[in-house]
N, C-alpha and C positions, 0 to 999 in steps of 0.2 A: 504493500500500499504506499502510495506518495500521496500526502495530503497538504493542500495548500490553505494556510490560514490568510483570511482575506480582510483588511480593514476598509470598509466603505465608509466614504464621506457622509456625514449626517443628512447633506442636502441633496445627495446624487439619487436619482431613480435607478433603480436595478430592472434589468430587462434579461429574461432568460428563454433561450431558444434552443431546442433540441433537435436532432434527427434531420438536418438539412439535407443529408445524402446526395452531396454533389450537385444540388440543384440551386446554383448561384443565381439564376434568374429570380427565383421564389425568395432567395435570402436578401438580395439586393432590393426587391420591390417591398418586402416586409419592413426593412429598415427605413425606407423612405416612408411608408405609410406612418410608421410609429415616430417618425422624426427624430431619429436616433442622433445624438450629438456628442460631443466632448465632454459635456456636463454628465452623461450617463455612465452606469457601469454595465456591460454587456458580458454576460455568461452564457457561452455555448456549452450546452449540456452533453456534449459526446455524439458520435456518429455524424461528423460532417462530410466523411468520405463515403465512396462506394453507393451502389444501385442506381444513381444518376450517371450522366454522361460529361460531368465537368470537375472529377475530383481534384486534378492538379490545380486547375483554375481556382477552384474554391479553396483549396489549402493556401494558395498565394494570397488571396484576398484576405482570409483570416490572418495569416501571418502578418500582413500589414496592419489590420487592426489591432493586434497585440502589441505591435511596435509602438503604436500611439500612446499605450499606456492606461487605456480604460477597458480592455478586452480580455477576458480569461476563458480559457479552454479546458473542459474535462475530457479525459480520455474515454474513448467509447470502444465497443468491441469491433465496430467496424473501422476503426482508425488504427489498429494494432499491426500495420504492416512493417514497423520497426523491429517488432518482435519476430515477424515472419522472416524478413531478411536476415536477421541475426541467426535463426535457426537453419535458414539454407545455406548460410556461409559455412556453419558448422558440419552440416549434414546436407551436401548437394543433392542427394537423392530426393529430398523432400520438394525439390522443384517440380517434379512432375504433376501434382496436383494443382499448383499454381498455374502452370501452363494450360492444364485442361480448363481452369477457371477462366482465365484470360480469353482462351478461344470462344468459350461458350458466351461469355457476356459482352466480349469486345469492347469493354469500357472498365473503368477502375483506375486506381492510382498506378499500379505497377503497369498494366497496359498503356497508359498515357504517357508514362515515363518512356517506355521502350518505343512508342510511336514518334515521341518527340526526338529520341536518337535514331530513328529510322531503323530499328531493328525489328525482323519479323519474328513474333512470338512462336511461330510453327518452326522455325530453324533453332533446333537445338545443338547444332555443330558446335557453337562458341558460347555455351549457355554461362559456363563460369566466368568467362572473360566479360560477357556482357553485363552479368549481374554485379561484378566487381566495378566495372565502369559506371553502371546506374548508382552504386553507393557512393562513388567518388563524386559524380556529376551532381547528385542530389543529396549531398552530405546534410546541407542546411535543413532539408526537408525532413529528413530521418531523425536529425538531431532535435528537431522541433517536436517531432512525435514522442521521442525519448524523454523530453522534459515535461510532457503533460502529467498533471497529477490526476490520481483515481478519483479523488472528491476534493472540492472546495467547501470551506467551513466559513461562515461568518457567525457572529453571537448567537444568531437567531435562526439560520437555514443551514442545511447540508445539501450540496448540490453534487449528485452522483448519477451516473448514466443509467445503470439498471436498478441497483437498490442495495440496501444494506441490512444487516442482521440486528435486531434489537437487544440481543443477548450478550454481544461482544463490544468491546471498546472499538471505536474506528480504526486505530493503528493496528489491531489484531485481525482485522479481517481480511479476506483474500481477494487479490485484485480481479483475479477471473471471475470469480462469483458476482463481485462488485459492478463489473461493465456488462455482464450478461445474465441478469437475474430475471428470467421469464416471469410473467403474470404476478408482479411483486405485490400489487394491491390485493391479489387473490389469496395471499398467504396469510391473511388476518392478523398482521403486525400493527402495533401502534406505536408512536414515538412522543417523547417529551419535547422534541424540537422538530420544526419542519424539515421533511426530507422531500426534495423535488428532483424527479426523475424524467427520462426519456425512455426509450428503447422499445417498450411494449406499447404498440398503439392504442390509443384510448377506445377505439371502438371495439376492440376485442373485449373489452369488459362488459358490453352491452348485447343482449340476445334478441330483443324483439324489434330494434331500430338502429340506425347508423348515426352517430354522431362523433365529429372531430374535434369537440371543444374539449379544453383542459378539465380533467376532473380535480376538484379542490375537496378533499376529504377533511373536513375540520374536526370531526371527532377522533380521527388517528393520525393527523398532521402528516398527510401524505397528499403531494401534488403530481400528478401524471399529465405531461404536457404533449406527448408524441402524437400529432396529428395525421400521421399517415403520408406524409409528403413523400412523393415518388412511389411509395409501396401500394398506395391505394387509388384507383382512377379519380375519384372523388375527394382525395386526400387535401389537407392545407398544411401550410408551415405556421405553427402557432408561435405567439409571443407571450409568455406571462409577464406582466408588469407589476412591480412591487414598488409603490411610491418612495419609499424610504427604508432603509435598514430598521428591521423590526415591525415594520407594518403587516398587517393581517389584511389589509383592504386590497386583495389582489384583483387585477384587471387582466383582460385578455384582448388580444389583437391577432388578427391572422390574415394570410394572403393565399389565395388561390386565383387562378387565371380566368374563371369561367365566366361567360357574359351575363349580365343581370338585366332582366325584364321584370315587369310589374304586374303582378295579379290583378285581375278584373273581376274574380268572382269568389264568393266563399266557398270554402271546403271543410268539412269536419275531418278529424283525425281518425285513423283506423281504430278499431276496438281490439281487434287481433291481427298480429303481424309478426314476421320472423326475419332474422338477418342471417344469411348463410354467407361463411366467411373462410378466409384462409385457414387451413388446417383441417377443416371440417366442410369441404365442398363438394363431396361426391354425391351425385343425383343420378336418378333414373328418369329418362325421357318418356313420359306417358303419351302424350301427343305432340309430334314434332310440328314447327310451323315456319314459315318463311321469316317472319319476324319476332313472333314470340312462340315459346314451347312450354306447355304444361309439364312441369316436372315434379318429382317427389323426392325430397331430401332423405337420402337412405338412412342417415343414423335416426332422424326424429320421425320420419314418415310425412313431415309437412310438406303440402302440395302448394306450388305457386307458379304463375306466369313468369319466364325469364326471358329476357332477350335472347335470341338464338345465337347471336355473334359471341355472346358471354360463355358458350358451351363449348368444350375441347376434350379430346383423349387425353388422359394423362400418362406418365410414363407406366403407370399400372395397368393400362388398358381399360380403365373406367371412365366414365364420362364425369367431368368435374366443371364447376361453373366459376367464374369471376365472382367477386363479392357483389352480392345483390339482397335487395330486400324488397318486400311488397308493401312497406308501410306507406300510409297515405297521410301526407302531412296536414296539420291543421293551418289553413290560408284564409286571410281576409283580402278584401280588395284593397289595392294600394300598397300590399307587402312586396318588398324586393325580393325576387328569387334568382339565384345563380343556376343557370341551366346548364345541366350536364350531358343530358340526352334528350333529343327531340324525337317522338316517335309518332306513328299514326293514331295512338290511343292518347297520348298525353305527354307530360313532360317528368323526366327524372331530374330533380331540383335539389338546391340546398337553401336553407333558411337558418341563419345564425348557426351555422356550423352542421344542423342536422339534415341528413340526405332523406329524400322520399319522394313519392309521385304525387304530382298536382295534374288534375284532369280538366280544369276550367280553360277560360280564355286568357291571354295574354296582351299585355300592351308593352310597347317599347318603353326603356326606362326615360 
């Protein structure tokens, strides 16, 4: 564990953003939306790399922010390439899975470094030489990753990417567990001091609808802020805003790129709905259709109409769906709605971070 103790000026606004996942466009747009300035303190709560297509650009942008003196970064599981490189240099045979990973995704930090070096990742003839050259050329970048703390502490908050245990002093906890603690809120733990995490997308804690908004659990002093940026088609990049050190008047802002239109009709919310998501996405197609197919969720037996383009055959040979819900939003005339999907039946939209269907008329914003 590497812990950074941070003294925050009493008049500084604290901004916490996690799980950027190499989406520099979202990150820059969110900073602009919240009017981030040199008077603020920005904490990036891990996973600023991978999944998206601009890992190296995002890293350089963040390194520049850190040099200005008011940005601090927590180490996330998707940021651990310094550890991977160190292991590869000691055990070159471990490079084979990295090659497979880079060829499969055609993105990510190492892929982008090799591309900038004009190295074909499929050519393994000079692998050790190329890795050594990469370490030399990008020494500052790997040193930056090695310098990152597992947790940042202030008098009232602990910022960590995955989570921490309540039964151990922070300095005695394991870095690997803290940066990748799945389903942190689902473990039932409570804390005396606020613990602010990313890693586990907030929508995975909900079963009957989709919400990308940060979850603030005041009873247990846990805040989870990963809005599914890059990972979810309707995801967003969240910013938790703390007016000053010690404040519990938490505020949220977010960015997504979806066009906004205005609802023209009232719609009541669903009484019953379900959310099929990553990790539990196997379905059986009952009635296939060109635009929508009636499907049965294999684990629960729940039936819903799913956009046919969301269905695909997985590596296991079974049919899986992209994340989807049949939740019908409560909408009033004049409500702004971010449009994710436009179909012959209606619109899949977001309202205040909550995704669902709207079947009424729309006006332009």
